PDB file of N, CA, C and O in Angstrom, chain B, residues numbered from 101:
ATOM      1  N   UNK B 101     -21.603 -12.778  -5.426  1.00  0.00           N
ATOM      2  CA  UNK B 101     -20.519 -12.158  -4.966  1.00  0.00           C
ATOM      3  C   UNK B 101     -20.388 -11.884  -3.320  1.00  0.00           C
ATOM      4  O   UNK B 101     -21.281 -11.396  -2.628  1.00  0.00           O
ATOM      5  N   UNK B 102     -18.757 -12.410  -2.745  1.00  0.00           N
ATOM      6  CA  UNK B 102     -18.026 -12.319  -2.258  1.00  0.00           C
ATOM      7  C   UNK B 102     -17.475 -10.914  -1.293  1.00  0.00           C
ATOM      8  O   UNK B 102     -17.566  -9.850  -1.904  1.00  0.00           O
ATOM      9  N   UNK B 103     -17.262 -10.880  -0.743  1.00  0.00           N
ATOM     10  CA  UNK B 103     -17.000 -10.139   0.818  1.00  0.00           C
ATOM     11  C   UNK B 103     -15.859  -9.525   0.016  1.00  0.00           C
ATOM     12  O   UNK B 103     -16.288  -8.432  -0.352  1.00  0.00           O
ATOM     13  N   UNK B 104     -14.294  -9.732  -0.552  1.00  0.00           N
ATOM     14  CA  UNK B 104     -13.585  -9.288  -1.057  1.00  0.00           C
ATOM     15  C   UNK B 104     -13.581  -8.915  -2.388  1.00  0.00           C
ATOM     16  O   UNK B 104     -12.590  -8.301  -2.782  1.00  0.00           O
ATOM     17  N   UNK B 105     -14.890  -9.262  -3.528  1.00  0.00           N
ATOM     18  CA  UNK B 105     -15.569  -8.904  -4.942  1.00  0.00           C
ATOM     19  C   UNK B 105     -16.194  -7.601  -4.471  1.00  0.00           C
ATOM     20  O   UNK B 105     -16.155  -6.614  -5.206  1.00  0.00           O
ATOM     21  N   UNK B 106     -16.819  -7.555  -3.167  1.00  0.00           N
ATOM     22  CA  UNK B 106     -17.412  -6.258  -3.222  1.00  0.00           C
ATOM     23  C   UNK B 106     -16.866  -5.750  -2.292  1.00  0.00           C
ATOM     24  O   UNK B 106     -17.875  -5.427  -1.664  1.00  0.00           O
ATOM     25  N   UNK B 107     -16.159  -5.460  -1.773  1.00  0.00           N
ATOM     26  CA  UNK B 107     -14.864  -4.775  -1.229  1.00  0.00           C
ATOM     27  C   UNK B 107     -13.982  -3.719  -2.407  1.00  0.00           C
ATOM     28  O   UNK B 107     -13.503  -2.598  -2.238  1.00  0.00           O
ATOM     29  N   UNK B 108     -14.009  -4.622  -3.645  1.00  0.00           N
ATOM     30  CA  UNK B 108     -13.305  -4.094  -4.587  1.00  0.00           C
ATOM     31  C   UNK B 108     -14.218  -3.213  -5.089  1.00  0.00           C
ATOM     32  O   UNK B 108     -13.937  -2.061  -5.419  1.00  0.00           O
ATOM     33  N   UNK B 109     -15.314  -3.715  -5.162  1.00  0.00           N
ATOM     34  CA  UNK B 109     -16.370  -2.346  -6.159  1.00  0.00           C
ATOM     35  C   UNK B 109     -16.669  -1.486  -5.446  1.00  0.00           C
ATOM     36  O   UNK B 109     -16.977  -0.501  -6.117  1.00  0.00           O
ATOM     37  N   UNK B 110     -16.761  -1.285  -4.241  1.00  0.00           N
ATOM     38  CA  UNK B 110     -16.991  -0.293  -2.795  1.00  0.00           C
ATOM     39  C   UNK B 110     -15.685   0.516  -3.394  1.00  0.00           C
ATOM     40  O   UNK B 110     -15.722   1.694  -3.751  1.00  0.00           O
ATOM     41  N   UNK B 111     -14.612  -0.268  -3.435  1.00  0.00           N
ATOM     42  CA  UNK B 111     -13.129   0.184  -3.388  1.00  0.00           C
ATOM     43  C   UNK B 111     -13.184   1.297  -4.637  1.00  0.00           C
ATOM     44  O   UNK B 111     -13.235   2.522  -4.527  1.00  0.00           O
ATOM     45  N   UNK B 112     -13.159   0.559  -5.756  1.00  0.00           N
ATOM     46  CA  UNK B 112     -13.969   1.365  -7.500  1.00  0.00           C
ATOM     47  C   UNK B 112     -14.706   2.580  -7.428  1.00  0.00           C
ATOM     48  O   UNK B 112     -14.634   3.662  -8.010  1.00  0.00           O
ATOM     49  N   UNK B 113     -15.234   2.228  -6.794  1.00  0.00           N
ATOM     50  CA  UNK B 113     -16.175   3.960  -6.598  1.00  0.00           C
ATOM     51  C   UNK B 113     -16.149   4.222  -5.636  1.00  0.00           C
ATOM     52  O   UNK B 113     -17.314   4.390  -5.274  1.00  0.00           O
ATOM     53  N   UNK B 114     -15.508   4.390  -4.888  1.00  0.00           N
ATOM     54  CA  UNK B 114     -15.006   5.798  -4.220  1.00  0.00           C
ATOM     55  C   UNK B 114     -13.582   6.080  -4.849  1.00  0.00           C
ATOM     56  O   UNK B 114     -13.033   6.993  -4.234  1.00  0.00           O
ATOM     57  N   UNK B 115     -12.928   5.655  -5.728  1.00  0.00           N
ATOM     58  CA  UNK B 115     -11.943   5.845  -6.287  1.00  0.00           C
ATOM     59  C   UNK B 115     -12.091   6.560  -7.496  1.00  0.00           C
ATOM     60  O   UNK B 115     -11.267   7.273  -8.068  1.00  0.00           O
ATOM     61  N   UNK B 116     -13.563   6.198  -7.891  1.00  0.00           N
ATOM     62  CA  UNK B 116     -14.230   7.440  -9.140  1.00  0.00           C
ATOM     63  C   UNK B 116     -14.713   8.447  -8.846  1.00  0.00           C
ATOM     64  O   UNK B 116     -14.549   9.339  -9.679  1.00  0.00           O
ATOM     65  N   UNK B 117     -15.357   8.741  -7.830  1.00  0.00           N
ATOM     66  CA  UNK B 117     -16.117   9.196  -7.114  1.00  0.00           C
ATOM     67  C   UNK B 117     -14.966  10.808  -7.158  1.00  0.00           C
ATOM     68  O   UNK B 117     -15.040  11.859  -7.794  1.00  0.00           O
ATOM     69  N   UNK B 118     -13.695  10.107  -5.832  1.00  0.00           N
ATOM     70  CA  UNK B 118     -13.250  11.119  -5.115  1.00  0.00           C
ATOM     71  C   UNK B 118     -11.778  11.401  -5.691  1.00  0.00           C
ATOM     72  O   UNK B 118     -11.329  12.519  -5.439  1.00  0.00           O
ATOM     73  N   UNK B 119     -10.893  10.438  -6.506  1.00  0.00           N
ATOM     74  CA  UNK B 119      -9.919  11.160  -6.475  1.00  0.00           C
ATOM     75  C   UNK B 119     -10.068  11.586  -8.203  1.00  0.00           C
ATOM     76  O   UNK B 119     -10.610  11.067  -9.179  1.00  0.00           O
ATOM     77  N   UNK B 120      -9.267  12.814  -7.946  1.00  0.00           N
ATOM     78  CA  UNK B 120      -9.024  14.021  -9.067  1.00  0.00           C
ATOM     79  C   UNK B 120      -8.470  13.349 -10.083  1.00  0.00           C
ATOM     80  O   UNK B 120      -9.039  13.462 -11.169  1.00  0.00           O
ATOM     81  N   UNK B 121      -7.670  12.790 -10.032  1.00  0.00           N
ATOM     82  CA  UNK B 121      -6.883  12.040 -11.140  1.00  0.00           C
ATOM     83  C   UNK B 121      -7.185  10.853 -12.353  1.00  0.00           C
ATOM     84  O   UNK B 121      -6.606  10.584 -13.405  1.00  0.00           O
ATOM     85  N   UNK B 122      -8.306  10.328 -11.710  1.00  0.00           N
ATOM     86  CA  UNK B 122      -9.435   9.736 -12.003  1.00  0.00           C
ATOM     87  C   UNK B 122     -10.717  10.500 -13.204  1.00  0.00           C
ATOM     88  O   UNK B 122     -11.602  11.331 -12.998  1.00  0.00           O
ATOM     89  N   UNK B 123     -10.313   9.799 -14.400  1.00  0.00           N
ATOM     90  CA  UNK B 123     -11.317  10.384 -14.993  1.00  0.00           C
ATOM     91  C   UNK B 123     -12.508  10.345 -14.747  1.00  0.00           C
ATOM     92  O   UNK B 123     -12.714   9.207 -15.168  1.00  0.00           O
ATOM     93  N   UNK B 124     -13.927  10.846 -14.231  1.00  0.00           N
ATOM     94  CA  UNK B 124     -15.352  10.566 -13.842  1.00  0.00           C
ATOM     95  C   UNK B 124     -15.904   9.400 -15.616  1.00  0.00           C
ATOM     96  O   UNK B 124     -15.775   9.437 -16.839  1.00  0.00           O
ATOM     97  N   UNK B 125     -16.620   8.397 -14.340  1.00  0.00           N
ATOM     98  CA  UNK B 125     -17.186   7.269 -16.278  1.00  0.00           C
ATOM     99  C   UNK B 125     -18.742   7.251 -15.472  1.00  0.00           C
ATOM    100  O   UNK B 125     -19.022   6.311 -14.727  1.00  0.00           O
ATOM    101  N   UNK B 126     -19.763   8.459 -15.724  1.00  0.00           N
ATOM    102  CA  UNK B 126     -20.797   7.738 -15.273  1.00  0.00           C
ATOM    103  C   UNK B 126     -21.284   6.779 -15.086  1.00  0.00           C
ATOM    104  O   UNK B 126     -21.624   6.364 -13.978  1.00  0.00           O
ATOM    105  N   UNK B 127     -21.446   6.118 -16.332  1.00  0.00           N
ATOM    106  CA  UNK B 127     -21.567   4.321 -16.779  1.00  0.00           C
ATOM    107  C   UNK B 127     -21.123   3.445 -15.845  1.00  0.00           C
ATOM    108  O   UNK B 127     -21.666   2.417 -15.441  1.00  0.00           O
ATOM    109  N   UNK B 128     -20.234   3.868 -15.579  1.00  0.00           N
ATOM    110  CA  UNK B 128     -19.318   2.814 -14.740  1.00  0.00           C
ATOM    111  C   UNK B 128     -19.534   2.954 -13.050  1.00  0.00           C
ATOM    112  O   UNK B 128     -19.406   2.115 -12.158  1.00  0.00           O
ATOM    113  N   UNK B 129     -19.867   4.203 -13.019  1.00  0.00           N
ATOM    114  CA  UNK B 129     -20.772   4.681 -11.452  1.00  0.00           C
ATOM    115  C   UNK B 129     -21.754   4.236 -11.404  1.00  0.00           C
ATOM    116  O   UNK B 129     -21.715   3.532 -10.395  1.00  0.00           O
ATOM    117  N   UNK B 130     -22.756   4.146 -11.868  1.00  0.00           N
ATOM    118  CA  UNK B 130     -24.068   3.352 -12.124  1.00  0.00           C
ATOM    119  C   UNK B 130     -24.021   2.298 -12.091  1.00  0.00           C
ATOM    120  O   UNK B 130     -24.665   1.701 -11.228  1.00  0.00           O
ATOM    121  N   UNK B 131     -22.963   1.371 -13.340  1.00  0.00           N
ATOM    122  CA  UNK B 131     -22.779   0.195 -13.040  1.00  0.00           C
ATOM    123  C   UNK B 131     -22.715  -0.590 -11.571  1.00  0.00           C
ATOM    124  O   UNK B 131     -23.510  -1.454 -11.201  1.00  0.00           O
ATOM    125  N   UNK B 132     -21.678  -0.125 -10.893  1.00  0.00           N
ATOM    126  CA  UNK B 132     -21.026  -0.359  -9.712  1.00  0.00           C
ATOM    127  C   UNK B 132     -22.038   0.098  -8.625  1.00  0.00           C
ATOM    128  O   UNK B 132     -21.898  -0.573  -7.602  1.00  0.00           O
ATOM    129  N   UNK B 133     -23.071   1.092  -8.532  1.00  0.00           N
ATOM    130  CA  UNK B 133     -23.885   1.315  -7.743  1.00  0.00           C
ATOM    131  C   UNK B 133     -25.145   0.237  -8.065  1.00  0.00           C
ATOM    132  O   UNK B 133     -25.591  -0.231  -7.018  1.00  0.00           O
ATOM    133  N   UNK B 134     -25.728  -0.193  -9.116  1.00  0.00           N
ATOM    134  CA  UNK B 134     -26.140  -1.203  -9.101  1.00  0.00           C
ATOM    135  C   UNK B 134     -25.960  -2.468  -9.188  1.00  0.00           C
ATOM    136  O   UNK B 134     -26.734  -3.297  -9.666  1.00  0.00           O
ATOM    137  N   UNK B 135     -24.678  -2.673  -8.609  1.00  0.00           N
ATOM    138  CA  UNK B 135     -24.229  -4.379  -8.699  1.00  0.00           C
ATOM    139  C   UNK B 135     -23.994  -4.046  -7.230  1.00  0.00           C
ATOM    140  O   UNK B 135     -24.180  -5.061  -6.559  1.00  0.00           O
ATOM    141  N   UNK B 136     -23.714  -3.179  -6.616  1.00  0.00           N
ATOM    142  CA  UNK B 136     -23.805  -3.441  -5.044  1.00  0.00           C
ATOM    143  C   UNK B 136     -24.743  -3.281  -4.191  1.00  0.00           C
ATOM    144  O   UNK B 136     -24.620  -3.686  -3.035  1.00  0.00           O
ATOM    145  N   UNK B 137     -25.977  -2.581  -4.690  1.00  0.00           N
ATOM    146  CA  UNK B 137     -27.500  -2.937  -4.467  1.00  0.00           C
ATOM    147  C   UNK B 137     -27.768  -3.924  -4.438  1.00  0.00           C
ATOM    148  O   UNK B 137     -28.263  -4.527  -3.485  1.00  0.00           O
ATOM    149  N   UNK B 138     -27.381  -4.511  -5.965  1.00  0.00           N
ATOM    150  CA  UNK B 138     -28.064  -6.060  -6.171  1.00  0.00           C
ATOM    151  C   UNK B 138     -27.745  -7.091  -5.089  1.00  0.00           C
ATOM    152  O   UNK B 138     -28.584  -7.895  -4.684  1.00  0.00           O
ATOM    153  N   UNK B 139     -26.475  -7.026  -4.638  1.00  0.00           N
ATOM    154  CA  UNK B 139     -25.609  -7.945  -3.387  1.00  0.00           C
ATOM    155  C   UNK B 139     -26.501  -7.543  -2.349  1.00  0.00           C
ATOM    156  O   UNK B 139     -27.244  -8.432  -1.934  1.00  0.00           O
ATOM    157  N   UNK B 140     -26.668  -5.700  -1.506  1.00  0.00           N
ATOM    158  CA  UNK B 140     -26.977  -5.793  -0.106  1.00  0.00           C
ATOM    159  C   UNK B 140     -28.794  -6.658  -0.826  1.00  0.00           C
ATOM    160  O   UNK B 140     -29.505  -7.148   0.050  1.00  0.00           O
ATOM    161  N   UNK B 141     -29.057  -6.699  -1.577  1.00  0.00           N
ATOM    162  CA  UNK B 141     -30.472  -6.900  -1.914  1.00  0.00           C
ATOM    163  C   UNK B 141     -30.201  -8.156  -0.991  1.00  0.00           C
ATOM    164  O   UNK B 141     -30.425  -8.345   0.205  1.00  0.00           O
ATOM    165  N   UNK B 142     -29.506  -9.133  -2.207  1.00  0.00           N
ATOM    166  CA  UNK B 142     -29.465 -10.159  -1.677  1.00  0.00           C
ATOM    167  C   UNK B 142     -28.983 -10.634  -0.681  1.00  0.00           C
ATOM    168  O   UNK B 142     -29.140 -11.850  -0.567  1.00  0.00           O
ATOM    169  N   UNK B 143     -28.183  -9.882   0.476  1.00  0.00           N
ATOM    170  CA  UNK B 143     -28.003 -10.512   1.668  1.00  0.00           C
ATOM    171  C   UNK B 143     -29.081 -10.226   2.149  1.00  0.00           C
ATOM    172  O   UNK B 143     -29.758 -11.186   2.518  1.00  0.00           O
ATOM    173  N   UNK B 144     -29.619  -8.934   2.322  1.00  0.00           N
ATOM    174  CA  UNK B 144     -31.015  -8.741   2.958  1.00  0.00           C
ATOM    175  C   UNK B 144     -31.785 -10.070   2.912  1.00  0.00           C
ATOM    176  O   UNK B 144     -31.947 -10.654   3.983  1.00  0.00           O
ATOM    177  N   UNK B 145     -32.275 -10.606   1.786  1.00  0.00           N
ATOM    178  CA  UNK B 145     -33.472 -10.799   1.807  1.00  0.00           C
ATOM    179  C   UNK B 145     -33.262 -12.939   2.313  1.00  0.00           C
ATOM    180  O   UNK B 145     -34.136 -13.798   2.429  1.00  0.00           O
ATOM    181  N   UNK B 146     -31.103 -13.070   2.540  1.00  0.00           N
ATOM    182  CA  UNK B 146     -31.156 -14.158   3.188  1.00  0.00           C
ATOM    183  C   UNK B 146     -31.367 -14.426   4.664  1.00  0.00           C
ATOM    184  O   UNK B 146     -31.382 -15.582   5.086  1.00  0.00           O
TER     185      UNK B 146
END
């Protein structure tokens, strides 16, 4: 995952968690967290 994709996922997560006009989707939140965590683990392993 490149920096742009990583930032897009963080932005989407932020919107899901903090924007009152966006419906909460727990499955999407957990999916984004898993993808972000996997990307960070890959960076740490390099």
